[in-house]
Backbone as a ProteinNet text record, in pm:
[ID]
protein_1_A
[PRIMARY]
MHLLNKLVVKTIPVIPRQIVRKFARRYIAGDRLEDAVNTTKRLNGQDIMTTIDFLGEDVFSKDDALNAKKECIKILDAIDNHNLNANQSLKLTSLGLKIDYDFCLKNMEDIVSHADRLQKIFIRIDMEDSSCTDDTIKIYRDLRRKFQNVGIVIQSYLKRSEKDVLDLSKEGTNFRLCKGIYVEPEEIAYKDRQMIRDNFLKLLRIIFQNNCYVGIATHDEYLIDGAYSLISEFRKDRGNYEFQMLLGVRENLRDKILKDGHRVRVYVPYGTHWYEYSVRRFQENPQIAGYVMKSILGINS
[TERTIARY]
12410.6	12387.6	12307	12224.7	12147.4	12239.6	12352.2	12447.6	12513.6	12541.2	12599.6	12503.4	12375.2	12274.7	12277.7	12277.7	12276.6	12404.2	12517.3	12644.5	12646.8	12599.3	12594.7	12507.2	12390.2	12296.1	12355.2	12418.2	12472.7	12585.5	12657.9	12772	12735.7	12614.2	12574.6	12591.4	12550.2	12561.3	12704	12804.1	12942.1	13013.5	12944.6	13005.2	12996.7	13106.1	13102.2	12995.5	12935.7	12825	12861	12984.2	13023	13030.5	13058.5	13061.1	12918.7	12828.1	12688	12633.9	12677.7	12630.8	12672.1	12791.7	12835.4	12745.6	12706.9	12614.5	12481.6	12435.5	12298.9	12284.8	12395.5	12389.8	12303.4	12310.8	12236.1	12085.6	12046.9	11908.1	11839.5	11914.3	11861.1	11894.4	11795.5	11821.4	11922.8	11923.3	12013.6	11950	12012.3	11961.6	11851.4	11849.9	11763.8	11653.2	11547.8	11438.7	11489.7	11584.1	11642.6	11698.2	11756.2	11810.1	11698.3	11585.9	11472.1	11412.6	11407.7	11356	11444.6	11576.7	11668.8	11660.5	11648.3	11634.9	11505.3	11397.4	11269	11276.3	11341.3	11355.9	11430.2	11534.9	11611.5	11524.2	11448.6	11363.1	11247.2	11188.4	11082.1	11132.2	11259.7	11318.9	11329.7	11320.7	11322.5	11180.9	11080.2	10939.2	10902.5	10966.3	10938.8	10879.4	10768.1	10705.1	10775.4	10751.1	10809.8	10706.9	10739.9	10671.7	10780.1	10768.9	10873.2	10837.7	10936.8	10913.6	11021.8	10978.2	11068.5	11087.9	11209.8	11236.1	11212.8	11153.4	11128.4	11002.5	11003.5	10887.1	10901.2	10797.5	10797.7	10833.5	10766.5	10785.6	10701	10760	10687.9	10683.3	10720.6	10714.7	10623.2	10530.3	10440.3	10516.3	10622	10702.5	10766.4	10818.7	10879.2	10774	10654.7	10547	10504.8	10499.1	10462.1	10570	10696.3	10806.2	10797.6	10761	10744.1	10630.2	10522.7	10411.5	10456.9	10534.3	10584.7	10667.5	10750	10833.5	10746.9	10641.2	10549.9	10484.7	10448.7	10388.1	10490.4	10616	10722.3	10737.6	10725.2	10733.8	10624.4	10503.2	10391.3	10414.7	10465	10495.1	10603	10702.3	10809.9	10756	10669.7	10608.6	10532.7	10459.3	10380.7	10469.7	10565.7	10650.9	10737.9	10783.3	10871.8	10795.1	10661.9	10577.2	10626.3	10649.7	10702.9	10591.6	10624.6	10532.3	10557.6	10499.1	10529.6	10410.9	10404.1	10314.4	10396	10328.4	10398.9	10358.6	10457.2	10431.8	10469.1	10393.7	10426.9	10383.8	10446.8	10417.2	10345.4	10236.5	10156.3	10228.6	10320.7	10391.2	10486.2	10523.1	10606	10522.5	10390.8	10298.5	10217.1	10264.1	10206.1	10105	10097.8	9998.3	10013	10137.9	10159.8	10153.2	10125.1	10104.8	9956.4	9879.7	9736.4	9670.3	9565.8	9499.4	9447.2	9374.9	9314.2	9419.9	9529.8	9641	9699.2	9718.5	9770.9	9672.3	9543.9	9442.5	9440.4	9452	9453.8	9575.7	9691.5	9810.3	9788.3	9726.7	9700.4	9599.4	9498.2	9399.9	9466	9558.8	9629.9	9711.6	9777.7	9861.6	9776.7	9674.9	9594.1	9513.1	9464.2	9389	9481.2	9605.8	9702.9	9731.3	9748.8	9772.9	9653.7	9534.5	9412.7	9404.5	9449.9	9448.3	9553	9661.2	9769.1	9750	9659	9637.3	9602.7	9545.7	9504.9	9620.3	9734.5	9849.5	9810.4	9850.5	9809.7	9899.2	9837.2	9909	9891.1	10000.9	9996	10033	9940.7	9968.3	10038.9	10164	10238.2	10180.2	10191.8	10152.7	10278.1	10264.4	10377.9	10356.1	10412.4	10398.4	10254.4	10223.7	10085	10017.1	10094	10032.6	9963.8	9996.3	9941.1	9831.6	9808.6	9723.3	9581.3	9517.2	9378.6	9365.8	9454.6	9447.8	9481	9572.1	9606.9	9485.6	9415.7	9295.9	9187.8	9175.3	9073.9	9102.3	9228.3	9262.9	9239.3	9276.2	9249.9	9100.6	9016.8	8872.2	8820.5	8873.4	8832.2	8866	8982.7	9024.4	8940.3	8905.3	8829.9	8689.2	8641.6	8510.7	8515.3	8637.4	8653.7	8733	8823.4	8918.6	8924.2	8955.8	8973	9120.4	9207.6	9348.8	9434.7	9385.5	9458.8	9439.4	9545.9	9540.2	9617.7	9620.2	9677.2	9761.7	9836.4	9922.8	9870.3	9873.7	9838.3	9958.9	9985	10101.1	10054.1	10105	10051	10094.7	10194.2	10234.6	10145.8	10056.6	9964.4	9841.6	9802.7	9689.9	9557.2	9551	9428.2	9404.6	9505.6	9501.3	9390.9	9354.4	9247.9	9117.2	9082.9	8960.4	8970.5	9087.9	9106.1	9085.8	9142.8	9130.4	8985	8919	8779	8693.2	8715.8	8638	8672.5	8801.3	8844.7	8814	8811	8780.2	8639.1	8548.2	8410	8401.3	8506.2	8507.3	8585.3	8627.9	8703.1	8841.5	8905.1	9036.3	9145.3	9237.6	9359.9	9467.1	9512.6	9605	9749.5	9842.5	9976.1	9983.6	10017.5	10028.5	10175.3	10220.4	10359.4	10362.2	10479.1	10491.3	10486.7	10557.1	10568.6	10708	10760.7	10899.2	10915.8	10810.4	10825.1	10823.9	10897.8	10902.6	10778.4	10694.8	10568.7	10560	10481.9	10467.6	10394.3	10422.1	10365.2	10213.5	10157.8	10012.3	9940.3	10004.8	9936.3	9999.2	10113	10184.2	10233.9	10223	10281.5	10432.9	10500.5	10647	10708	10630.7	10679.6	10679.2	10790.1	10805	10696.7	10670	10572.4	10430.5	10401.2	10268.8	10246.6	10351.9	10342.3	10320.4	10394.2	10376.5	10235	10187.1	10053.6	9947.5	9964.6	9866.4	9873.3	9992.6	10010.2	9925.8	9938.9	9865.8	9715.9	9679.8	9538.4	9477	9550.4	9502.1	9495.6	9595.4	9594.6	9474.5	9440.3	9322.1	9195.5	9182.8	9065.4	9057.9	9172	9176.5	9131.9	9183.6	9144.5	8996	8947.9	8806.4	8714.6	8761	8679.4	8712.5	8795	8825.2	8885.5	8971.2	9042.2	9180	9229.7	9365.5	9465.4	9579.4	9679.2	9821	9907.3	10050.8	10108.1	10162.2	10215.1	10360.8	10386.1	10517.7	10598.5	10690	10771	10893.8	10998.3	11116.7	11129	11026.6	11024.7	10972.2	11056.7	11016.9	10900.4	10890.1	10777	10646.8	10644.6	10524.4	10499.6	10604.6	10587.8	10527.8	10577.8	10520.6	10374.3	10344.1	10206.6	10116.7	10170.5	10094	10067.7	10167.7	10149.3	10032.2	10026.5	9919.8	9783.2	9774.6	9647	9606.2	9702.4	9673.1	9613.8	9670.7	9620.1	9482.6	9467.5	9339.9	9225.2	9250.6	9145.6	9144.9	9234	9241.7	9251.6	9343.3	9357.5	9429.4	9370.9	9435.8	9552.5	9661.9	9781.3	9755.1	9644.3	9610.9	9543.5	9518.5	9449	9541.1	9670.2	9766.7	9904.6	9999.5	10140	10227	10349.7	10448.3	10529.8	10570.7	10646.9	10771.4	10882.9	11009.5	11086.1	11182.2	11265.9	11374.8	11414.4	11523.3	11649.9	11707.2	11835.5	11832.4	11714.6	11705.4	11658.5	11735.7	11703.1	11660.4	11747	11714.1	11696.3	11769.4	11752.1	11611.5	11561.3	11425.5	11323.7	11349.3	11263	11252.3	11365.4	11366.5	11295.8	11303.6	11233.2	11081.7	11034.4	10890.9	10843.3	10923.7	10890.4	10886.9	10985.3	10993.4	10876.3	10826.9	10713.1	10581.2	10587.2	10469.2	10390.3	10448.2	10379.8	10434.5	10352.6	10397.7	10472.3	10575.6	10660.5	10675.3	10663.2	10687	10798.8	10892.6	11005.5	10991.3	11012.6	11007.7	11137.7	11127.4	11244.7	11247.8	11323.3	11334.2	11449.3	11432.5	11540.8	11529.1	11638.2	11634.6	11753.4	11768.3	11883.6	11867.6	11748.7	11727.8	11759.9	11851.5	11887.2	11944.5	12017.8	12082.9	11979.2	11882.5	11779.8	11700.9	11667.5	11593.9	11675.6	11803	11887.6	11907.9	11937.3	11961.3	11836.5	11720.4	11597.1	11570.8	11592.5	11573.1	11664.1	11791.5	11886.7	11854.1	11820	11796.6	11665.9	11562.5	11432.4	11408.2	11495	11486.5	11628.4	11684.9	11824	11850.8	11744.5	11762.8	11810.6	11761.9	11806	11955.2	12000.8	12144.6	12224.4	12168	12235.2	12242.9	12135.3	12136.2	12244.7	12256.1	12358	12496.1	12522.9	12655.2	12685.9	12589.8	12612.8	12643.8	12575.6	12602.2	12741.6	12785.1	12919.7	13025	12995.3	13089.3	13079.5	12980.6	12964.7	12900.1	12816.4	12747.4	12609.6	12572	12441.3	12333.6	12216.8	12104.1	11982.2
11719	11589.7	11497.1	11556.9	11476.1	11390	11447	11370.3	11260.2	11288	11186.5	11069.7	11100.4	10995.1	10902.6	10961.6	10881.4	10799.3	10858.1	10787.6	10666.5	10683.5	10572.8	10460.6	10496.8	10396.6	10318.6	10389.5	10323.2	10226.6	10254	10167.9	10049.8	10048.3	9941.2	9801.3	9774.8	9638.1	9583	9669.7	9621.7	9631.3	9682.4	9693.6	9558.7	9508.9	9381	9381.2	9265.4	9251.1	9301.8	9271.9	9312.4	9464.4	9533.7	9679.8	9734.7	9672.7	9714.9	9697.5	9589.4	9566.1	9681	9734	9848	9968.9	9986.7	10094.6	10076.3	9948.9	9919.5	9898.8	9878	9836.5	9927.6	10056.1	10151.9	10142.1	10081.2	10082	9947	9848.1	9714.3	9678.8	9627.6	9595.1	9483	9389.8	9275	9155.4	9039.1	8917.6	8848.8	8872.5	8793.3	8877.8	8810.2	8876.5	8945.5	8882.3	8941.8	9081.4	9099.8	9230.8	9334.1	9293.9	9385	9419.2	9320.3	9344.1	9445.1	9425.8	9516.9	9658.4	9667.8	9798.8	9866.6	9788.9	9844	9890.3	9813.2	9854.9	9988.2	10002.7	10127.9	10244.9	10224.7	10331.1	10361.2	10256.8	10278.7	10362.9	10343.2	10421.9	10569.6	10601.4	10741.5	10790.5	10713.8	10746.9	10737.3	10642.9	10619.6	10479.9	10471.8	10343.3	10278.2	10149.5	10084	9995.2	9958.9	9850.6	9754.6	9629.5	9530.1	9452.5	9434.6	9366.1	9261.5	9137.2	9030.1	9039.2	9068.5	9094.8	8971.4	8995.6	8888.5	8917.5	8880.8	8899.6	8809.6	8809.6	8730.9	8584.5	8522.6	8381.1	8297.3	8192	8106.1	7960.9	7936.6	7803.4	7809	7715.7	7713.9	7691.4	7611.4	7589.2	7719.7	7797.9	7926.8	8022	8020.5	8106.4	8065.2	7935.8	7887.7	7921.1	7915.6	7955.1	8104.6	8184.7	8329	8352.5	8275.9	8289.7	8257.1	8151.5	8115.6	8228.3	8293.2	8403.6	8522.9	8547.7	8657.5	8633.3	8509.7	8476.7	8490.2	8457	8476.5	8625.1	8709.5	8854.3	8897.6	8850.7	8886.9	8840	8718	8667.2	8751.1	8793.7	8876.4	9012.7	9073.1	9201.5	9186.9	9076.9	9053.1	9021.7	8931.5	8887.6	9000.1	9089.7	9199.1	9329.1	9323.3	9441.2	9560.6	9537.3	9640.4	9730.9	9857.8	9950.9	9939.4	9835.3	9800.7	9730.7	9741.5	9657	9583.6	9517.9	9439.2	9482.8	9493.3	9514.2	9387.1	9357.4	9237.6	9253.5	9175.4	9177.8	9048.8	9063.7	8947.5	8851.5	8902.6	8809.8	8718.4	8756.5	8667	8555.4	8572.6	8475.7	8400.3	8410.1	8326.7	8392.1	8525.1	8590.9	8551.8	8535.2	8501.6	8351.1	8273.8	8129.5	8098.8	8147.3	8119.9	8216.9	8284.6	8385.3	8325.6	8215.7	8157.4	8107.4	8055.9	8012.4	8131.3	8242.3	8363.9	8417.3	8418.6	8467.5	8384.2	8252.8	8165.2	8196.3	8216.6	8253.5	8384.8	8481	8609.4	8595.7	8515.1	8494.4	8434.7	8342.2	8282.1	8387	8474.9	8577.6	8681.8	8733.3	8840.6	8790.6	8666.9	8613	8594.5	8552.9	8539.8	8677.8	8777.8	8914.4	8966.6	8932	8976	8920	8796.8	8734.8	8795.9	8846.9	8906.3	9057.8	9101.8	9244.8	9320.4	9248.1	9310.5	9386.5	9320.8	9381.2	9413.6	9530.9	9578.9	9522.7	9485.8	9433.7	9530.4	9575.4	9663.6	9583.1	9578.8	9511.5	9609.4	9581.4	9668.1	9660.5	9770.2	9770.6	9744.8	9656.6	9621	9679.3	9619.1	9676.3	9665.4	9735.3	9750.9	9620	9515.9	9387	9325.1	9374.3	9319.4	9406.9	9526.6	9623.4	9572.6	9522.8	9476.8	9365	9265.1	9152.5	9195.3	9291.1	9339.8	9405.6	9489.8	9554.1	9450.3	9351.4	9247.5	9166.1	9128.6	9053.2	9139.4	9267.7	9357.4	9357.2	9369.6	9373.9	9240.9	9131	8999.7	8986.7	9036.3	9029	9121	9239.2	9335.1	9285	9187.9	9131.3	9056.2	9015	8937.8	9012.4	9100.3	9161.2	9312.9	9382.8	9528.1	9569	9477.4	9511.4	9496.2	9552.5	9541	9667.4	9709.7	9829	9807.6	9910	9896.4	10018.9	10008.9	10117.9	10168.7	10301	10364.3	10444.5	10435	10501.3	10619.9	10738.1	10858.8	10874.3	10797.9	10812.4	10735	10650.1	10578.4	10664.7	10671.2	10755.3	10702.2	10573.7	10513.7	10542.8	10594.3	10600.9	10691.2	10796.5	10883.7	10805.4	10728.1	10647.8	10543.7	10480.1	10380.1	10442.1	10561.5	10627.5	10668.4	10721	10760.1	10639.2	10526.3	10405.4	10347.7	10336.6	10274.5	10361.9	10494.6	10584.7	10561.3	10523.4	10497	10376.6	10293.1	10170.5	10187	10312.2	10336.2	10275.7	10275.5	10212.4	10286.3	10209.7	10262.5	10260.4	10379.7	10393.1	10416.8	10370.5	10430.8	10496.2	10623	10695.3	10722.9	10678.1	10700.7	10742.7	10780	10816.5	10693	10586.6	10466.8	10456.6	10334	10317.8	10225.4	10155.2	10062.1	10138.1	10088.2	10150.4	10107.8	10204.4	10176.2	10256.4	10207.4	10281	10412.8	10506	10640.1	10639.3	10537.4	10532.8	10521.2	10461.8	10439.4	10515	10576.6	10641.2	10779.4	10872.9	11004.5	10991.7	11065.2	11062.5	11192.7	11300.3	11430.6	11439	11481.2	11484.7	11568.6	11686.6	11774.1	11719.2	11653	11591.6	11482.4	11405.9	11302.1	11366.9	11473.9	11547.5	11602.5	11666.9	11726.2	11619.2	11503.9	11396.5	11341.5	11333.3	11288.3	11375.1	11506.2	11596.4	11595.9	11575.5	11562.4	11439.8	11327.9	11204.6	11219	11285.7	11307.2	11390.8	11490	11573.1	11487	11397.8	11310.5	11220.3	11165.9	11077.6	11152.8	11274.6	11355.3	11392.8	11428.4	11465.2	11350.7	11227.8	11110.4	11050.3	11124	11085.2	10945.1	10910.6	10782.7	10803.3	10698.5	10703.1	10692.5	10761.9	10756.8	10763	10680.5	10690	10770	10887.4	10977.3	10939.4	10860.1	10798.9	10877.2	10960.1	11041.2	11095.1	11123.5	11194.4	11329.9	11366.3	11487.4	11603.2	11701.2	11813.6	11892.8	11897.7	11965.5	11898.2	11765.9	11691.6	11698.5	11698.7	11710.3	11845.7	11950.7	12083.8	12087.3	12025.6	12020.7	11942.9	11833.2	11753.6	11834.1	11907.3	11993.2	12090.2	12149.4	12245.5	12178.5	12057.2	11986.1	11940.9	11898.9	11860.4	11978.7	12096.7	12218.1	12255.2	12247.8	12284.7	12198.1	12067.7	11975.4	11952.3	12024	12016.2	11870.1	11798.9	11657.1	11633.9	11549.6	11505.6	11414.6	11419.5	11340.6	11191.1	11149	11007.4	10958.8	11049.3	11012.8	10997.4	11014.3	11003.5	10980.1	10947.9	10937.7	10963.5	11002.6	11010.8	10881.9	10837.9	10714.1	10737.8	10679.7	10696.5	10564.8	10552.3	10433.5	10438.3	10322.4	10312.3	10377.9	10467.8	10526.4	10640.1	10675.8	10779	10910.9	11016.5	11152.1	11158	11106.7	11097.9	11235.4	11336.1	11470.7	11522.5	11495.5	11535.7	11456.6	11328.1	11243.1	11299.7	11336.8	11388.8	11523.4	11603.1	11732.1	11709.9	11613.9	11583.5	11540.8	11459.1	11412.1	11530.4	11617.3	11734.2	11829.4	11831.4	11918	11864.7	11748.3	11696.9	11592.3	11541.6	11440.8	11301.6	11202	11064.9	11016.4	10934.7	10884.7	10733.8	10667.1	10522.8	10496.5	10410.8	10378.4	10235.6	10221.1	10091.4	10016.6	9899.4	9822.4	9689	9683.2	9558.1	9471	9339.5	9248	9123.7	9045.9	8919.9	8905.2	8785.9	8756	8812.2	8862.5	8922	9071	9112.5	9252.9	9308.4	9224.6	9274.4	9316.1	9228.4	9258.2	9383.1	9391.1	9507.3	9634.9	9630.1	9749.4	9795.6	9702	9738.8	9799.9	9741.2	9795.7	9935.4	9954	10086.2	10189.2	10152.3	10246.7	10276.4	10171.6	10189.9	10262.3	10233.7	10291.2	10421.9	10452.9	10581.6	10634.5	10696.2	10743.3	10835.4	10903.6	10994	10917.7	10793.2	10711.1	10683.5	10655.1	10633.3	10756.5	10873.9	10997.2	11011.6	10974.7	10979.9	10888.1	10766.7	10672.1	10730.1	10783.9	10838	10954.3	11039.7	11152.4	11104.9	10997.8	10946.9	10887.6	10821.4	10763	10873.9	10984.6	11097.4	11188.1	11157.6	11238.1	11372.2	11380.4	11505.6	11500	11597.6	11600.1	11628.7	11565.1	11589.8	11624.9
7536.2	7600.8	7510.4	7419.3	7325.4	7239.9	7193.5	7112.8	7195.2	7322.7	7410.5	7428	7448.3	7461.2	7340.7	7219.8	7098.4	7084.3	7121.1	7111.2	7203.1	7327.4	7422.5	7368.8	7315.5	7265.7	7149	7054.9	6936.3	6969.6	7077	7110.4	7200.2	7255	7347.5	7289.1	7161.7	7109.1	7105.3	7102.6	7095.8	7230.8	7330.8	7463.3	7533.3	7591.3	7664.3	7772.9	7792.9	7886.6	8027.1	8071.5	8206.4	8220.2	8108.9	8112.4	8118.8	8040.7	8045.1	8186.6	8254	8390.8	8482	8460.8	8541.9	8516.1	8389	8354.3	8425.8	8429.1	8472.5	8622.9	8692.5	8833	8918.9	8891.5	8971.6	8947.2	8836.3	8791.9	8807.5	8856.2	8881.2	9026.6	9100.3	9240.8	9255	9160.8	9166.7	9098.1	9114.2	9050.3	9131	9263.2	9352.1	9414.2	9453.3	9523.4	9649.9	9717.5	9838.3	9810	9690.7	9653.6	9641.6	9582.1	9568.7	9705.2	9794.1	9929.1	10002	9994.7	10062.9	10005	9872.4	9809.1	9853.8	9860.8	9905.2	10050	10135.7	10275.3	10283.3	10204.4	10205.3	10159.5	10052.4	10000.9	10096	10153.7	10252.5	10368.3	10404.4	10511.7	10477.9	10347.5	10301.9	10269.8	10314.9	10291.5	10143.8	10073	9931.6	9915.2	9847	9817.5	9697.4	9675.7	9558.7	9489.4	9367.5	9297.5	9248.8	9287.2	9259.5	9133.2	9045.1	8918.8	8895.5	8871.4	8832.3	8682	8637.3	8496.3	8409.4	8294.6	8199.3	8120.8	7992.2	7906.5	7784.2	7700	7576.3	7600.5	7698.4	7728.5	7632.2	7577.3	7483	7529.3	7653.5	7712.9	7834.8	7844.6	7959.7	8089.7	8083.7	8204.5	8250.7	8156	8192	8250.3	8192.3	8242.8	8383.7	8408.2	8542.1	8644	8600.7	8690	8722.1	8621	8645.5	8744.5	8731.3	8825.3	8968	8984	9116.8	9175.9	9092	9141	9181.2	9104.8	9138.9	9275	9302.5	9431.1	9544.1	9514.9	9614.4	9647.9	9546.2	9570.7	9666.8	9643.2	9729.8	9872.7	9888.1	10022.5	10089.9	10011.5	10068.2	10112.2	10031.4	10069.2	10200.4	10212	10333.3	10452.8	10434.2	10545.9	10600.5	10511.7	10554.1	10578.9	10563.6	10587.1	10505.5	10376.8	10288.8	10237	10219.4	10154.5	10004.8	9945.6	9806.7	9743.2	9611.7	9535.1	9429.2	9335.9	9235.4	9095.4	9005.9	8864.3	8789.4	8683.4	8605.3	8460.5	8373	8230.6	8191.8	8119.1	8084.5	7990.9	7907.9	7818	7894.4	8017.1	8099.4	8160	8154.6	8214.7	8109.5	7984.1	7879.4	7788.8	7784.5	7700.3	7553.5	7508	7367.3	7341.5	7446.4	7430.9	7418.6	7517.9	7520.9	7618.6	7574	7656.5	7787.1	7779.5	7899.6	7997.6	7945.1	8029.6	8105.7	8036.2	8099.9	8202.8	8168.1	8260.7	8388.4	8375.1	8493	8580.9	8518.8	8595.7	8670.8	8603.3	8667.2	8780.7	8760.6	8868.2	8991.9	8971.2	9084.4	9159	9083.7	9145.3	9218	9150	9207.9	9327.2	9320.4	9435.3	9555	9531.2	9640.4	9700.5	9614.9	9661.5	9740.5	9696.8	9764	9905.4	9923.4	10056.5	10148.3	10091	10170.1	10179.4	10262.1	10285.1	10156.6	10059.9	9933.7	9867.5	9857.2	9789.2	9645.1	9599	9467.2	9357.4	9245	9128.6	9011.9	8955.5	8838.9	8713.7	8616.8	8490.5	8398.1	8364.6	8273.9	8132.9	8059.2	7918.7	7834.9	7738.4	7653.2	7513.9	7409.5	7276.2	7227.5	7118	7074	7036.3	7005	6972.3	7094	7214.1	7338.4	7399.2	7345.1	7413.1	7435	7331.6	7344.7	7447.8	7438.2	7532.4	7674.4	7689.4	7822.9	7889.1	7813.3	7868.3	7896.4	7810.2	7830.4	7957.1	7977.4	8098.1	8222.1	8215	8327.5	8360.8	8259.4	8283.5	8336.1	8285.3	8336.4	8484.4	8523	8662.9	8751.3	8699.5	8780.4	8813.5	8739.6	8773.7	8906.8	8947.2	9070.3	9177.4	9134.4	9228	9208.3	9316.5	9311.9	9316.4	9355.9	9380.1	9254.3	9143.3	9017.9	8936	8867.6	8783.7	8655.5	8572.3	8438.4	8405	8295.8	8248.8	8115.2	8098.1	7971.7	7922.7	7791.2	7731.3	7646.7	7677.2	7613.5	7468.4	7423.8	7283.5	7188.1	7237.7	7150.3	7121.2	6996.3	6956	7010.7	7039.7	7090.7	7239.1	7307.3	7453.7	7507.3	7433.9	7483.6	7497.2	7395.3	7403.1	7514.5	7526.4	7632.6	7769.9	7790.7	7920.9	7946.9	7845.4	7862.8	7901.4	7834	7863.5	8000.2	8029.2	8153.8	8275.5	8255.1	8366.7	8419.4	8330	8371.7	8464.5	8463.9	8543.7	8674.3	8702.6	8825.6	8824.3	8708.6	8691.4	8767.7	8822.2	8882.5	8772.8	8732.7	8619.7	8663.9	8582.5	8576.3	8438.4	8434.3	8308.2	8279.2	8162.1	8121.7	7974.9	7925.2	7783.8	7694.7	7733.5	7650.8	7591.8	7584.5	7538.9	7419.3	7378.6	7266.9	7134.6	7037.1	6904.7	6826.8	6793.2	6724.4	6594.7	6496.5	6370	6387.6	6298.7	6307.1	6294.2	6229.1	6212.1	6346.4	6445.1	6572.8	6689.1	6667.5	6778.3	6739.4	6834.7	6815.2	6821.2	6733.2	6730.4	6781.3	6771.6	6815.4	6967.6	7024.9	7170.9	7237.5	7180.2	7243.6	7230.4	7121.6	7106.3	7211	7239.2	7342.3	7478.7	7506.1	7632.2	7644.1	7536.1	7539.2	7564.1	7500.9	7519.8	7661.7	7717.9	7856.1	7949.6	7936.4	8025.4	7995.7	7869.4	7834.2	7900.4	7896.6	7958.5	8110.6	8167.7	8313.1	8354	8274.5	8303.4	8302.7	8203.4	8195.4	8318.3	8358.2	8475.9	8601	8619.7	8735.5	8729.5	8610	8595.9	8638	8617.6	8649.2	8785.8	8863.4	9001.8	9013	8917.3	8923.2	8984.9	9050	9105.3	8990.2	9004.5	8897.9	8954.4	8897.9	8918.9	8802.9	8831.6	8728.2	8706.7	8603.2	8584.3	8481.1	8528.4	8438.1	8509.5	8429	8478.9	8410.1	8335.2	8254.1	8339.1	8364.6	8450.1	8392.4	8260.7	8197.2	8238.2	8236.6	8274.9	8425.4	8502.5	8647.6	8683.1	8619.6	8643.1	8598.7	8484.1	8436.6	8530.5	8586.1	8682.8	8809.3	8855.6	8972.6	8949.9	8831.4	8800.3	8802.5	8746.2	8743.7	8884.1	8964.1	9102.6	9177.8	9154.5	9218.6	9163.6	9032.5	8969.3	9019.3	9030.7	9073.1	9225.4	9295.1	9441	9487.4	9426.9	9456.4	9589.2	9670.8	9793.8	9758	9834.5	9802	9805.2	9864.7	9866.4	9740.2	9643.4	9519.7	9399.8	9421.8	9312.3	9372.2	9286.9	9328.7	9207.2	9229.9	9122.5	9122.6	9003.1	8991.7	8906.4	8951.6	8881	8882.5	8791.9	8785.4	8892	8938.1	9034.8	8980.6	9059.8	9025.3	8926.2	8874.7	8772	8833.9	8811.7	8854.7	9001.6	9086.6	9228.8	9292.5	9244.5	9298	9269.6	9150.7	9116	9197.8	9212.8	9296.5	9437.4	9494.7	9631.8	9640.9	9535	9533.3	9533.9	9452.3	9448.1	9587.1	9652.5	9787.4	9885.4	9874.5	9963.4	9939.5	9816.6	9783.3	9840	9904.2	9972.1	9895.9	9786.6	9706.7	9737.8	9720.5	9741.1	9616.8	9640.7	9532.3	9543.9	9428.6	9421.6	9320.3	9356.1	9269.5	9217.2	9087.9	9020.6	9049.8	9113.6	9156.1	9080.7	8970.4	8895.4	8947.2	8933.6	8968.8	8880.5	8877.6	8804.4	8711.8	8658	8572.5	8431	8398.2	8265.8	8267.1	8353.9	8365.6	8235.1	8159.8	8038	7934.2	7909.1	7810.2	7849.6	7978.3	8028.6	8007.5	8043.2	8036.7	7893.9	7804.8	7665.9	7604.8	7634.7	7579.9	7635.1	7764.2	7824.3	7757.4	7738.7	7680.8	7534.2	7457.1	7314.6	7286.3	7361.9	7333.6	7407.8	7504.1	7571.9	7591.7	7487.2	7495.3	7612.9	7661.8	7775.1	7897.4	7914.2	8026.4	8015.2	7892.1	7870	7911.1	7881.6	7921.8	8072.1	8143.1	8289.1	8344.8	8284.1	8328.5	8312	8191.5	8165.2	8258.6	8283.2	8374.4	8515.6	8558.4	8692.6	8702.2	8593.7	8591.7	8594.3	8524.2	8518.4	8640.5	8728	8849.9	8826.7	8718.7	8687.6	8751	8830.5	8895.2	8791.1	8812.3	8722.7	8803.5
[MASK]
+++++++++++++++++++++++++++++++++++++++++++++++++++++++++++++++++++++++++++++++++++++++++++++++++++++++++++++++++++++++++++++++++++++++++++++++++++++++++++++++++++++++++++++++++++++++++++++++++++++++++++++++++++++++++++++++++++++++++++++++++++++++++++++++++++++++++++++++++++++++++++++++++++++++++++++

């Protein structure tokens, strides 16, 4: 299947857009917020929480960033109006991080304060490529001085992440822990699969030791088994952590985690930038491409 994953990824640039959409349909709620709301209602009906994300990043126009902010606020209103068991994920580069730090911070303050007024809906700041890491942590800390309903993502393939987790744990940070998908140089990122896995579990141990909340974001059974062991070792109550997975990916495994008594949250992306999101997911994580192909071929995973 490893060879199939690579073959799918290599052919994506020459595959017609409408064909890629067929590949991606299962993994994107749709173009509209209404699609994300309907998907969340369906998942909530299965006792699965969601995090809703309006697709888009690397915005270099203030007008585009302000439009993204308006859409983020619409998401919060939809969560409140439909009484959804959901929070929101967002990328700072879609809100102007690469234009101006203070401009991006102001946009985030508007979003998080609106979420705070609406039943304190939680906002998760996604981590992007390494050029954004310092500013992302800084904006998170600036927001935490005023608000509690905000958290951050840590990527286990970055060599700096252990120090970041140790520092942020002292502040009672709410984490999402994932492997990371951006292509980074070897000087700053682990490239060996097992080293990334080992660091993931090392970081999870630190988070548990410091009694911080964590979203364990993975489809890797090795990491899920390791997380189960740490949950047992630290006698963690199910309200102190959750597992997180992508929409449409390894649903049988997702359902098993739920059946085992753990809480599960599914990432629900939507928007017209589905193509860019899908291609990046497939190219930077060939395993996802393999999951797609297996689902198309009707092979259970």
